C-alpha positions in Angstrom: 19.0 -6.4 -10.2 22.0 -6.6 -7.9 23.8 -3.5 -9.3 24.5 -0.7 -6.9 25.0 2.1 -9.4 22.0 3.9 -10.6 19.6 2.6 -8.0 17.3 5.2 -6.4 17.7 6.2 -2.8 15.4 3.9 -0.8 14.7 6.7 1.7 13.8 9.3 -0.8 10.3 10.8 -0.4 7.5 9.8 -2.7 5.6 12.8 -3.8 2.6 11.2 -5.5 -0.5 9.8 -3.8 0.2 6.2 -2.6 -2.4 3.6 -1.7 -1.3 0.7 0.5 -3.9 -2.1 0.9 -3.3 -4.4 3.8 -4.9 -7.7 4.8 -5.5 -7.8 8.6 -5.1 -11.6 8.6 -1.5 -11.2 7.3 1.6 -11.1 9.4 1.8 -8.3 12.0 4.5 -6.4 10.0 2.1 -6.3 7.0 -1.0 -5.1 8.8 -2.4 -1.5 8.7 -0.6 -0.2 11.8 2.9 -1.4 10.8 2.5 -0.3 7.1 1.3 3.1 8.2 4.2 3.6 10.5 6.7 2.4 7.9 5.4 4.4 4.9 4.3 7.6 6.5 7.8 9.1 6.5 8.3 8.3 2.8 4.9 8.9 1.2 2.9 12.1 1.1 0.1 11.7 0.7 -0.5 8.2 1.9 -3.7 6.2 2.3 -3.6 2.8 4.0 -6.8 0.7 3.7 -7.1 -2.5 5.7 -9.2 -5.4 4.6 -10.3 -7.3 7.7 -11.1 -10.6 6.0 -7.9 -10.9 3.9 -4.4 -12.1 4.4 -1.5 -11.6 2.1 -3.4 -12.0 -1.1 -6.5 -9.7 -1.1 -6.6 -9.9 -4.9 -7.5 -13.6 -4.5 -9.3 -13.6 -1.2 -11.6 -10.5 -1.6 -11.4 -9.5 -5.3 -14.6 -7.4 -5.5 -13.7 -5.4 -2.4 -10.1 -4.8 -3.6 -11.3 -3.6 -7.0 -13.7 -1.2 -5.3 -10.9 0.2 -3.1 -8.7 0.6 -6.1 -11.4 2.3 -8.2 -12.3 4.7 -5.4 -8.6 5.7 -5.0 -8.1 6.2 -8.7 -11.3 8.2 -9.2 -10.8 10.3 -6.1 -7.1 10.9 -6.5 -6.2 10.7 -10.1 -8.9 10.9 -12.7 
């Protein structure tokens, strides 16, 4: 975990579809706008989906909505 050799470049581009789900009740640096700015240079394609009524744990706060977002992404992008 703390080794330096063999770790991937943290600035390397990610060439597979990426879904980032944010909770808009989370800290500012974890909300849609900040996540979009941070990940856009690294991820192509990138989809950022914000859940208005969730904070840091959308899987506990809005489970049905999160599952529907994940299913739509997987069906639209990968299956």
